Z-matrix of the N, CA and C atoms (Angstrom, degrees):
N
C 1 1.466
C 2 1.526 1 106.12
N 3 1.330 2 111.68 1 136.28
C 4 1.453 3 117.41 2 -179.84
C 5 1.566 4 111.88 3 -89.95
N 6 1.256 5 116.68 4 133.60
C 7 1.477 6 123.54 5 176.27
C 8 1.534 7 115.27 6 -88.00
N 9 1.293 8 119.83 7 139.73
C 10 1.383 9 120.71 8 179.10
C 11 1.522 10 108.29 9 -122.03
N 12 1.372 11 116.23 10 136.49
C 13 1.445 12 120.63 11 -177.59
C 14 1.542 13 105.60 12 -112.60
N 15 1.291 14 112.61 13 128.58
C 16 1.492 15 118.11 14 175.85
C 17 1.540 16 110.11 15 -109.05
N 18 1.263 17 118.15 16 135.09
C 19 1.439 18 124.28 17 -179.35
C 20 1.512 19 108.20 18 -105.88
N 21 1.277 20 117.31 19 127.43
C 22 1.363 21 121.91 20 175.73
C 23 1.531 22 111.09 21 -101.74
N 24 1.356 23 118.20 22 115.56
C 25 1.472 24 118.24 23 177.32
C 26 1.448 25 111.00 24 -95.87
N 27 1.291 26 116.08 25 128.24
C 28 1.439 27 120.05 26 176.25
C 29 1.521 28 105.83 27 -102.98
N 30 1.321 29 113.19 28 129.11
C 31 1.386 30 119.18 29 178.37
C 32 1.622 31 107.56 30 -79.95
N 33 1.326 32 115.63 31 117.09
C 34 1.485 33 117.51 32 -175.39
C 35 1.563 34 109.24 33 -80.78
N 36 1.277 35 107.92 34 130.25
C 37 1.507 36 112.38 35 -178.88
C 38 1.548 37 110.61 36 -71.06
N 39 1.346 38 117.29 37 131.47
C 40 1.406 39 122.81 38 179.36
C 41 1.504 40 109.28 39 -95.28
N 42 1.330 41 120.30 40 126.45
C 43 1.472 42 121.16 41 171.96
C 44 1.562 43 106.57 42 -154.26
N 45 1.402 44 111.90 43 163.64
C 46 1.459 45 121.13 44 174.41
C 47 1.497 46 109.37 45 -98.75
N 48 1.259 47 119.22 46 161.37
C 49 1.430 48 121.99 47 -172.99
C 50 1.532 49 110.61 48 -142.40
N 51 1.289 50 117.29 49 132.27
C 52 1.510 51 120.84 50 175.42
C 53 1.489 52 104.81 51 -119.92
N 54 1.306 53 114.28 52 132.58
C 55 1.480 54 121.33 53 176.05
C 56 1.571 55 106.99 54 -93.77
N 57 1.259 56 120.90 55 135.31
C 58 1.403 57 127.07 56 -174.22
C 59 1.483 58 113.48 57 -127.24
N 60 1.355 59 115.42 58 123.17
C 61 1.457 60 119.51 59 178.69
C 62 1.457 61 107.32 60 -103.74
N 63 1.304 62 121.28 61 117.82
C 64 1.497 63 125.89 62 -178.68
C 65 1.489 64 108.68 63 -158.06
N 66 1.352 65 112.44 64 150.18
C 67 1.435 66 121.09 65 177.47
C 68 1.582 67 108.54 66 -99.43
N 69 1.298 68 117.82 67 1.17
C 70 1.445 69 123.91 68 178.57
C 71 1.591 70 111.40 69 -65.31
N 72 1.348 71 120.28 70 143.35
C 73 1.378 72 124.61 71 170.84
C 74 1.648 73 107.95 72 -62.10
N 75 1.313 74 113.84 73 159.89
C 76 1.454 75 118.65 74 -178.45
C 77 1.523 76 113.46 75 -54.87
N 78 1.333 77 116.59 76 -50.02
C 79 1.478 78 121.45 77 -175.60
C 80 1.542 79 111.43 78 -65.86
N 81 1.331 80 117.47 79 -28.91
C 82 1.450 81 121.78 80 179.58
C 83 1.464 82 108.21 81 -80.55
N 84 1.287 83 118.30 82 -33.44
C 85 1.535 84 122.21 83 174.62
C 86 1.551 85 109.09 84 -64.26
N 87 1.295 86 116.82 85 -49.17
C 88 1.456 87 120.26 86 179.11
C 89 1.560 88 110.36 87 -63.93
N 90 1.289 89 121.05 88 -39.26
C 91 1.395 90 123.43 89 174.39
C 92 1.554 91 113.01 90 -58.31
N 93 1.331 92 115.35 91 -46.06
C 94 1.446 93 120.36 92 179.13
C 95 1.501 94 115.45 93 -65.76
N 96 1.424 95 112.68 94 -37.41
C 97 1.386 96 112.58 95 177.61
C 98 1.569 97 114.30 96 -72.31
N 99 1.313 98 112.06 97 -32.03
C 100 1.542 99 117.54 98 174.99
C 101 1.550 100 108.68 99 -62.72
N 102 1.266 101 120.32 100 -37.11
C 103 1.479 102 126.68 101 -176.03
C 104 1.556 103 107.50 102 -68.02
N 105 1.507 104 114.56 103 -52.67
C 106 1.386 105 116.48 104 -169.92
C 107 1.511 106 115.27 105 -83.76
N 108 1.408 107 115.99 106 -22.85
C 109 1.537 108 118.94 107 -177.87
C 110 1.509 109 106.11 108 -101.56
N 111 1.307 110 123.08 109 -5.08
C 112 1.426 111 126.53 110 -174.40
C 113 1.494 112 114.36 111 53.46
N 114 1.371 113 113.23 112 55.28
C 115 1.470 114 118.71 113 -178.36
C 116 1.536 115 105.02 114 -130.25
N 117 1.266 116 120.50 115 -177.12
C 118 1.470 117 125.71 116 -175.33
C 119 1.560 118 109.80 117 -131.67
N 120 1.371 119 115.63 118 66.90
C 121 1.420 120 118.84 119 177.17
C 122 1.572 121 107.08 120 -64.17
N 123 1.334 122 117.21 121 134.64
C 124 1.442 123 115.69 122 177.31
C 125 1.528 124 103.96 123 -133.82
N 126 1.441 125 111.70 124 149.62
C 127 1.421 126 119.27 125 179.95
C 128 1.520 127 112.88 126 -65.10
N 129 1.312 128 122.22 127 129.39
C 130 1.478 129 120.99 128 179.78
C 131 1.506 130 108.28 129 -75.83
N 132 1.299 131 116.03 130 154.99
C 133 1.439 132 125.10 131 178.60
C 134 1.461 133 110.91 132 -63.92
N 135 1.322 134 118.66 133 -35.47
C 136 1.461 135 124.79 134 176.32
C 137 1.538 136 111.84 135 -114.08
N 138 1.261 137 117.61 136 132.04
C 139 1.402 138 118.82 137 175.81
C 140 1.562 139 109.84 138 -87.39
N 141 1.276 140 116.64 139 179.31
C 142 1.490 141 119.37 140 -173.96
C 143 1.585 142 103.43 141 -86.97
N 144 1.335 143 114.43 142 116.69
C 145 1.460 144 121.94 143 178.07
C 146 1.507 145 104.07 144 -89.64
N 147 1.268 146 120.06 145 129.95
C 148 1.519 147 124.21 146 179.15
C 149 1.446 148 109.40 147 -139.29
N 150 1.331 149 118.80 148 126.15
C 151 1.442 150 123.87 149 177.55
C 152 1.595 151 107.31 150 -99.21
N 153 1.298 152 111.62 151 111.47
C 154 1.379 153 122.47 152 174.04
C 155 1.566 154 106.45 153 -87.53
N 156 1.314 155 120.83 154 178.58
C 157 1.419 156 123.53 155 176.24
C 158 1.531 157 115.61 156 -53.22
N 159 1.332 158 112.49 157 -55.58
C 160 1.463 159 118.91 158 -173.29
C 161 1.526 160 108.67 159 -108.97
N 162 1.394 161 122.91 160 -4.17
C 163 1.443 162 120.55 161 -173.63
C 164 1.498 163 111.48 162 -132.48
N 165 1.212 164 119.30 163 151.65
C 166 1.429 165 127.13 164 165.83
C 167 1.505 166 104.78 165 -108.63
N 168 1.409 167 111.86 166 108.15
C 169 1.529 168 117.70 167 -175.66
C 170 1.465 169 111.98 168 -106.89
N 171 1.366 170 116.77 169 151.84
C 172 1.421 171 123.91 170 174.04
C 173 1.549 172 109.47 171 -125.29
N 174 1.330 173 116.50 172 123.67
C 175 1.459 174 120.56 173 -172.23
C 176 1.587 175 103.29 174 -112.17
N 177 1.339 176 117.90 175 129.84
C 178 1.486 177 122.98 176 173.64
C 179 1.523 178 112.05 177 -63.79
N 180 1.335 179 108.80 178 137.84
C 181 1.526 180 117.19 179 -174.07
C 182 1.579 181 106.18 180 -129.07
N 183 1.268 182 117.19 181 128.98
C 184 1.408 183 127.25 182 177.38
C 185 1.524 184 109.25 183 -123.78
N 186 1.331 185 122.03 184 125.70
C 187 1.511 186 122.01 185 -167.05
C 188 1.608 187 104.52 186 -130.58
N 189 1.334 188 110.84 187 149.14
C 190 1.449 189 120.06 188 171.52
C 191 1.556 190 108.59 189 -137.31
N 192 1.290 191 114.32 190 114.41
C 193 1.458 192 122.43 191 172.71
C 194 1.495 193 113.63 192 -124.83
N 195 1.355 194 114.49 193 112.01
C 196 1.382 195 118.69 194 -179.07
C 197 1.604 196 109.62 195 -110.93
N 198 1.333 197 118.18 196 121.20
C 199 1.436 198 116.07 197 -175.73
C 200 1.609 199 114.13 198 -61.86
N 201 1.309 200 113.96 199 -20.40
C 202 1.485 201 115.19 200 176.80
C 203 1.522 202 114.22 201 -84.14
N 204 1.452 203 114.59 202 -20.58
C 205 1.433 204 114.20 203 178.37
C 206 1.558 205 110.15 204 -86.97
N 207 1.295 206 116.17 205 158.02
C 208 1.444 207 122.28 206 -179.54
C 209 1.494 208 114.04 207 -92.95
N 210 1.302 209 116.27 208 4.83
C 211 1.530 210 119.69 209 174.46
C 212 1.446 211 110.38 210 -144.50
N 213 1.376 212 118.50 211 166.10
C 214 1.439 213 124.36 212 177.63
C 215 1.505 214 109.09 213 -127.17
N 216 1.332 215 114.43 214 152.33
C 217 1.506 216 119.34 215 -179.81
C 218 1.502 217 109.47 216 -118.69
N 219 1.328 218 113.01 217 141.75
C 220 1.399 219 121.92 218 176.86
C 221 1.643 220 108.28 219 -130.12
N 222 1.279 221 115.26 220 123.38
C 223 1.553 222 115.91 221 174.39
C 224 1.460 223 102.85 222 -109.21
N 225 1.331 224 110.70 223 125.54
C 226 1.542 225 120.56 224 -177.98
C 227 1.484 226 107.34 225 -124.67
N 228 1.325 227 115.92 226 135.87
C 229 1.516 228 121.92 227 168.30
C 230 1.483 229 109.33 228 -65.79
N 231 1.351 230 116.52 229 141.93
C 232 1.418 231 119.60 230 176.19
C 233 1.611 232 111.88 231 -95.19
N 234 1.303 233 114.73 232 -18.20
C 235 1.468 234 120.43 233 -169.08
C 236 1.528 235 111.66 234 -116.19
N 237 1.309 236 121.05 235 137.77
C 238 1.392 237 126.27 236 175.38
C 239 1.509 238 106.34 237 -133.69
N 240 1.261 239 119.01 238 126.22
C 241 1.528 240 125.06 239 173.62
C 242 1.401 241 112.34 240 -99.52
N 243 1.314 242 121.26 241 107.10
C 244 1.460 243 123.24 242 -178.59
C 245 1.507 244 112.93 243 -139.38
N 246 1.318 245 115.10 244 -170.52
C 247 1.506 246 123.48 245 -175.03
C 248 1.555 247 101.91 246 -112.69
N 249 1.342 248 116.92 247 144.96
C 250 1.412 249 119.42 248 174.07
C 251 1.499 250 116.86 249 -65.36
N 252 1.344 251 117.27 250 159.25
C 253 1.446 252 124.39 251 -177.53
C 254 1.513 253 108.85 252 -81.66
N 255 1.325 254 119.10 253 -26.41
C 256 1.479 255 119.49 254 -169.03
C 257 1.504 256 109.02 255 -105.61
N 258 1.425 257 113.55 256 163.60
C 259 1.427 258 115.96 257 178.07
C 260 1.419 259 109.55 258 -89.13
N 261 1.358 260 119.17 259 123.85
C 262 1.456 261 122.94 260 -175.47
C 263 1.521 262 112.97 261 -77.83
N 264 1.307 263 118.98 262 -27.41
C 265 1.559 264 118.81 263 -178.12
C 266 1.462 265 105.84 264 -133.81
N 267 1.375 266 114.52 265 109.64
C 268 1.484 267 114.01 266 174.04
C 269 1.523 268 109.53 267 -138.36
N 270 1.267 269 114.38 268 45.32
C 271 1.457 270 124.68 269 -178.99
C 272 1.561 271 115.32 270 -86.58
N 273 1.254 272 115.40 271 -0.13
C 274 1.500 273 120.62 272 -175.17
C 275 1.538 274 108.42 273 -109.99
N 276 1.369 275 109.41 274 176.25
C 277 1.518 276 117.10 275 179.92
C 278 1.489 277 108.77 276 -68.98
N 279 1.287 278 119.82 277 -40.90
C 280 1.454 279 124.51 278 174.12
C 281 1.509 280 110.62 279 -98.11
N 282 1.369 281 114.64 280 132.67
C 283 1.402 282 117.80 281 -176.26
C 284 1.496 283 111.41 282 -68.58
N 285 1.192 284 119.18 283 122.98
C 286 1.476 285 121.87 284 175.73
C 287 1.502 286 111.80 285 -109.40
N 288 1.235 287 114.74 286 121.60
C 289 1.476 288 115.62 287 -176.42
C 290 1.492 289 108.46 288 -93.01
N 291 1.341 290 117.91 289 118.89
C 292 1.473 291 121.43 290 177.71
C 293 1.460 292 107.24 291 -109.67
N 294 1.368 293 112.06 292 93.11
C 295 1.439 294 117.73 293 -179.12
C 296 1.484 295 111.64 294 -104.31
N 297 1.243 296 117.11 295 125.39
C 298 1.532 297 119.13 296 174.03
C 299 1.554 298 105.29 297 -125.66
N 300 1.306 299 113.03 298 127.94
C 301 1.487 300 120.90 299 173.51
C 302 1.416 301 113.17 300 -60.97
N 303 1.365 302 115.45 301 132.77
C 304 1.435 303 125.47 302 178.68
C 305 1.490 304 114.41 303 -128.89
N 306 1.279 305 119.30 304 157.05
C 307 1.418 306 117.57 305 178.02
C 308 1.570 307 111.81 306 -95.38
N 309 1.241 308 115.77 307 136.21
C 310 1.440 309 122.32 308 -175.46
C 311 1.581 310 105.24 309 -125.26
N 312 1.333 311 113.41 310 132.74
C 313 1.448 312 119.22 311 -178.50
C 314 1.537 313 112.76 312 -102.70
N 315 1.314 314 113.39 313 141.99
C 316 1.491 315 119.44 314 172.60
C 317 1.520 316 114.67 315 -62.57
N 318 1.407 317 114.36 316 -40.73
C 319 1.410 318 123.45 317 178.74
C 320 1.541 319 107.00 318 -118.02
N 321 1.302 320 120.27 319 88.71
C 322 1.450 321 123.50 320 -171.43
C 323 1.537 322 115.64 321 -59.93
N 324 1.290 323 119.35 322 -22.35
C 325 1.452 324 119.17 323 -176.55
C 326 1.575 325 108.87 324 -82.60
N 327 1.270 326 116.32 325 -9.99
C 328 1.492 327 123.89 326 174.00
C 329 1.545 328 107.49 327 -118.85
N 330 1.299 329 119.38 328 56.84
C 331 1.440 330 118.91 329 -173.30
C 332 1.534 331 114.15 330 -75.07
N 333 1.429 332 120.16 331 -6.23
C 334 1.439 333 118.55 332 177.89
C 335 1.477 334 109.81 333 -97.70
N 336 1.414 335 122.13 334 -5.78
C 337 1.377 336 124.44 335 179.07
C 338 1.563 337 111.03 336 -74.74
N 339 1.263 338 119.78 337 141.27
C 340 1.487 339 124.10 338 177.67
C 341 1.475 340 116.22 339 -90.71
N 342 1.401 341 113.78 340 -37.72
C 343 1.486 342 117.41 341 179.43
C 344 1.507 343 111.42 342 -143.70
N 345 1.197 344 115.74 343 160.52
C 346 1.523 345 120.67 344 173.53
C 347 1.580 346 105.36 345 -126.93
N 348 1.354 347 112.71 346 134.26
C 349 1.404 348 122.20 347 174.84
C 350 1.544 349 103.56 348 -108.72
N 351 1.339 350 112.44 349 115.70
C 352 1.467 351 122.46 350 -177.83
C 353 1.459 352 108.09 351 -102.75
N 354 1.308 353 116.28 352 126.12
C 355 1.518 354 123.41 353 179.99
C 356 1.544 355 104.83 354 -112.80
N 357 1.334 356 117.16 355 109.41
C 358 1.427 357 123.47 356 -179.57
C 359 1.499 358 110.03 357 -88.74
N 360 1.294 359 110.49 358 160.30
C 361 1.576 360 119.09 359 173.40
C 362 1.536 361 103.54 360 78.57
N 363 1.388 362 111.85 361 178.02
C 364 1.443 363 120.93 362 179.57
C 365 1.548 364 108.44 363 -82.72
N 366 1.324 365 110.68 364 129.96
C 367 1.458 366 119.27 365 172.87
C 368 1.517 367 107.88 366 -133.83
N 369 1.351 368 117.47 367 145.96
C 370 1.423 369 123.73 368 -177.20
C 371 1.523 370 107.48 369 -71.73
N 372 1.313 371 116.35 370 144.64
C 373 1.461 372 120.73 371 176.99
C 374 1.531 373 113.95 372 -53.01
N 375 1.330 374 114.68 373 -39.58
C 376 1.522 375 120.11 374 178.86
C 377 1.560 376 107.29 375 -60.58
N 378 1.317 377 120.97 376 -46.85
C 379 1.487 378 124.75 377 -177.91
C 380 1.563 379 107.37 378 -63.84
N 381 1.359 380 116.77 379 -45.13
C 382 1.434 381 118.78 380 -179.78
C 383 1.510 382 110.81 381 -59.99
N 384 1.239 383 118.44 382 -44.98
C 385 1.509 384 123.63 383 -178.91
C 386 1.511 385 109.30 384 -60.45
N 387 1.288 386 115.83 385 -35.48
C 388 1.456 387 121.39 386 -177.15
C 389 1.540 388 109.49 387 -69.80
N 390 1.312 389 115.65 388 -43.33
C 391 1.448 390 122.17 389 176.23
C 392 1.596 391 108.45 390 -64.25
N 393 1.293 392 117.18 391 -41.34
C 394 1.448 393 118.63 392 -178.70
C 395 1.573 394 107.98 393 -65.79
N 396 1.198 395 120.96 394 -41.63
C 397 1.474 396 128.24 395 178.66
C 398 1.492 397 108.58 396 -60.66
N 399 1.324 398 119.45 397 -43.89
C 400 1.490 399 120.77 398 -177.13
C 401 1.501 400 109.06 399 -70.95
N 402 1.335 401 116.84 400 -33.72
C 403 1.472 402 121.36 401 -177.46
C 404 1.563 403 108.72 402 -62.42
N 405 1.346 404 115.86 403 -36.56
C 406 1.467 405 123.16 404 -178.14
C 407 1.470 406 108.21 405 -72.89
N 408 1.269 407 125.66 406 -19.78
C 409 1.465 408 129.21 407 -176.32
C 410 1.520 409 109.56 408 -90.94
N 411 1.269 410 124.00 409 -7.23
C 412 1.470 411 124.67 410 -177.60
C 413 1.453 412 109.37 411 -74.58
N 414 1.351 413 116.94 412 129.56
C 415 1.473 414 118.80 413 176.29
C 416 1.518 415 110.09 414 -65.13
N 417 1.265 416 115.59 415 133.44
C 418 1.494 417 122.29 416 178.87
C 419 1.487 418 112.59 417 102.41
N 420 1.395 419 116.79 418 -10.19
C 421 1.409 420 121.86 419 -179.75
C 422 1.551 421 103.45 420 -96.42
N 423 1.284 422 116.77 421 120.49
C 424 1.426 423 120.56 422 176.87
C 425 1.559 424 115.65 423 -79.84
N 426 1.343 425 113.21 424 -34.98
C 427 1.465 426 117.25 425 177.51
C 428 1.494 427 103.60 426 -161.14
N 429 1.431 428 110.55 427 152.53
C 430 1.469 429 117.78 428 172.72
C 431 1.550 430 104.54 429 -149.08
N 432 1.358 431 114.63 430 129.42
C 433 1.441 432 118.17 431 -178.78
C 434 1.561 433 108.15 432 -145.97
N 435 1.372 434 112.62 433 158.49
C 436 1.484 435 118.81 434 -178.87
C 437 1.544 436 112.33 435 -79.53
N 438 1.274 437 114.76 436 146.85
C 439 1.521 438 117.68 437 175.49
C 440 1.511 439 109.60 438 -119.82
N 441 1.334 440 113.97 439 136.57
C 442 1.403 441 121.33 440 179.06
C 443 1.556 442 107.94 441 -71.08
N 444 1.282 443 118.65 442 107.68
C 445 1.469 444 120.16 443 -177.98
C 446 1.503 445 114.84 444 -65.09
N 447 1.291 446 112.41 445 -28.98
C 448 1.574 447 119.48 446 -176.67
C 449 1.585 448 109.35 447 -65.77
N 450 1.255 449 117.35 448 -24.38
C 451 1.491 450 121.03 449 -175.12
C 452 1.576 451 110.12 450 -103.12
N 453 1.308 452 113.31 451 4.84
C 454 1.507 453 117.50 452 -177.46
C 455 1.492 454 109.10 453 -85.92
N 456 1.382 455 113.05 454 123.77
C 457 1.507 456 116.41 455 178.57
C 458 1.447 457 115.04 456 -70.27
N 459 1.310 458 119.26 457 -37.66
C 460 1.466 459 123.65 458 -176.37
C 461 1.594 460 113.49 459 -97.61
N 462 1.224 461 116.00 460 35.59
C 463 1.479 462 125.87 461 -178.42
C 464 1.540 463 112.35 462 -57.22
N 465 1.299 464 114.24 463 -34.08
C 466 1.543 465 116.59 464 -179.54
C 467 1.582 466 111.46 465 -70.31
N 468 1.331 467 114.60 466 -21.55
C 469 1.558 468 115.21 467 173.02
C 470 1.514 469 114.23 468 -63.65
N 471 1.358 470 115.90 469 -20.61
C 472 1.419 471 118.28 470 -177.26
C 473 1.512 472 114.64 471 -99.66
N 474 1.242 473 114.15 472 7.22
C 475 1.509 474 119.93 473 176.47
C 476 1.552 475 106.65 474 -102.44
N 477 1.275 476 111.50 475 106.01
C 478 1.478 477 123.15 476 -177.03
C 479 1.488 478 110.49 477 -136.09
N 480 1.421 479 113.92 478 145.27
C 481 1.483 480 116.69 479 172.70
C 482 1.403 481 104.77 480 -156.74
């Protein structure tokens, strides 16, 4: 019997990524980005649901898609503070639930980053540098820098639709 091998090619989504350190709440961060970049980020009806090993996390997502623009923006929170799904202490006759909230990150290798600004589609390097520069000027943003997406281990966590 002859065997057949089928290869599935997955088209890798290309995007740029900016890491943002800020103590601002998500809605304030989106408002500030709207003001400084002159865009209209809006909160999505559904946040990003992500199942980690011990946690079911929900990350806030703000998006901007303009049919006239050649790129789209997504602002996503990197941190979620929640309680674990499993019981940590069940060694007694009566089940005692020992739940302690912990912080879970969407991109674990960047656990100090508060937000990611994802820029989809092709954008010229000059335009990207302009956006990065304006992000650093926003009051309440301690730092903003570009991340090389090709070296990102958890890149698939940022592909959402």
